[in-house]
C-alpha positions, 0 to 999 in steps of 0.5 A: 373179588376186589381184594383178589385184584388188589393182591395181584397188582402189588405182586406185579409191582414188586416183580417189575421193581426187582428186575429193574435193580438187577439191571442197575447193579450189572450196568455199574459192576466194573468202573469206567475207565479213566481218561486224563486230560492232555493239557497238564496245566489245567487248574484241577491237575495243578490242585492234585499235586501237593508240591511245597511252595518255594519261600524265600530264605528268612532273614534272621530276626535281630532282637533289639533291646531298648533301654528304659528312660531312668525314672526319677525317685519320687519325692515324699509328699510333704504335710502341705500336700497331703492337707490339700489332697485331703481338702480336695477329696472333701470338696469333691465329696461335698460337691457330690452330696450336694448334687445328690440332695438336689436331684432328691429334691427335685424328685420329690417336688415332682410327686404330688402331694397327695401321694408324698410319703415321709422317707423311712429312716432308721431313727424314726420309729414305725408309729411316727412314719405317717403318709401325708394325704389330702389337707384338710378343707378350709372352713367355708364362711356362711353366706350373709344375708342381704339385709345384714351388714358385713362384720369383721370377725377379727379384731384389729391388732393393738397399736404398738406402744411407744418405747422409752419415756415420753418426751415434752415437745415444749422442751424441743428447740424453738424461736420465740420472742425475748425482751430481756435487754441482753446483747445478740449472742448471749446465752441466758440459762433459766434454772427455774423455768429449765430453758436456755436462750441464745438471744437474736438480733430482731428482739427473738431468741432460740430456746432449748429445754435443759436439765439443771443441778438437783437440789443443793448444787444450784448456782448462778453467775456470769461467765464466758465460753473458755473452751469448746470440745467435741465428744469430750473426755470426762474426769469426775471430781474426787468428791463426786466419786466419794459421794456416789460410792457411798450410795453404792454407785461405781464411777470410773476416774477417766472415760473417753469420749463416746455415746456412753459418756455422760457429757455427750456429743459436745461441751462448752466450758464455762470459765475456770469452773467445773460446770459445762453445757454439755450433752447427755446419754439420758434424754429423758433427764431433760427438764428435770433437776438431776445433775451435779450442777452442769447444765445438760441438753439433748445431744442434737440440741447441744450439736446445733448450739455448738455451731452457733456459739463461739468462744468468748460468748457470755453466759448468764445463769439465773 
């Protein structure tokens, strides 16, 4: 029963809809009349008109050709300019390389040491590419008992050995008592004890250690200081040159003054002889008989004696 009612209702709806559609079509079957507005200046009317706008006559454009300024011919770069340009390029490249290296170091420093890796390069083989991990822990010392004493396991470093040969302290200059009966200012050279004395007024003397002539070259006598010289030159006699040449030693004919000169820093010439009181570049020979007759002293001692002695001072060699 309900089915039949629904079918009838649907038919009624279809019939009513067809009647309303036919009524709308009959209503608009003919177009309505068009009524124009009496006001022809309305904006919508003006828009319907498609008249071209009146434009002002364009003036003929003038084409003006500007002449370019005459360019000067480029000069060829000289050799100096090319070298300067190359130097600039090299400086720029080196500066960039420095900046890159500094930035790279800064980035590597930020990385912790636990995870630091050696940079891989073409030259390093794979077997040598290692990863740096934690360092080995330091060995902890065992706790000592209270009853035991602390023992230093490390040995003390050996004391440095003195370089060069030992020098006798008795040969250093010093003031001693003297009762030889000579005037103050006289130089006394004792070849046996190997000391030189500068006699002073109060019964004392200033003593210096000296080196004397070797066996066969000893001599004695009295002379006066004829000349003084600072950093003297050395002209060895011909007999000495021949004598040393026979031993296989070469001696130059002339040598300028200086630290390598065997006469040392100062020299006191004795009369017209070939003997002198001079310094030496071999201080370990003081106190020995090694010279060819001259009296040798340390450079420090002969410089001190040089300031105390004047030309004309009497020298007595015993």
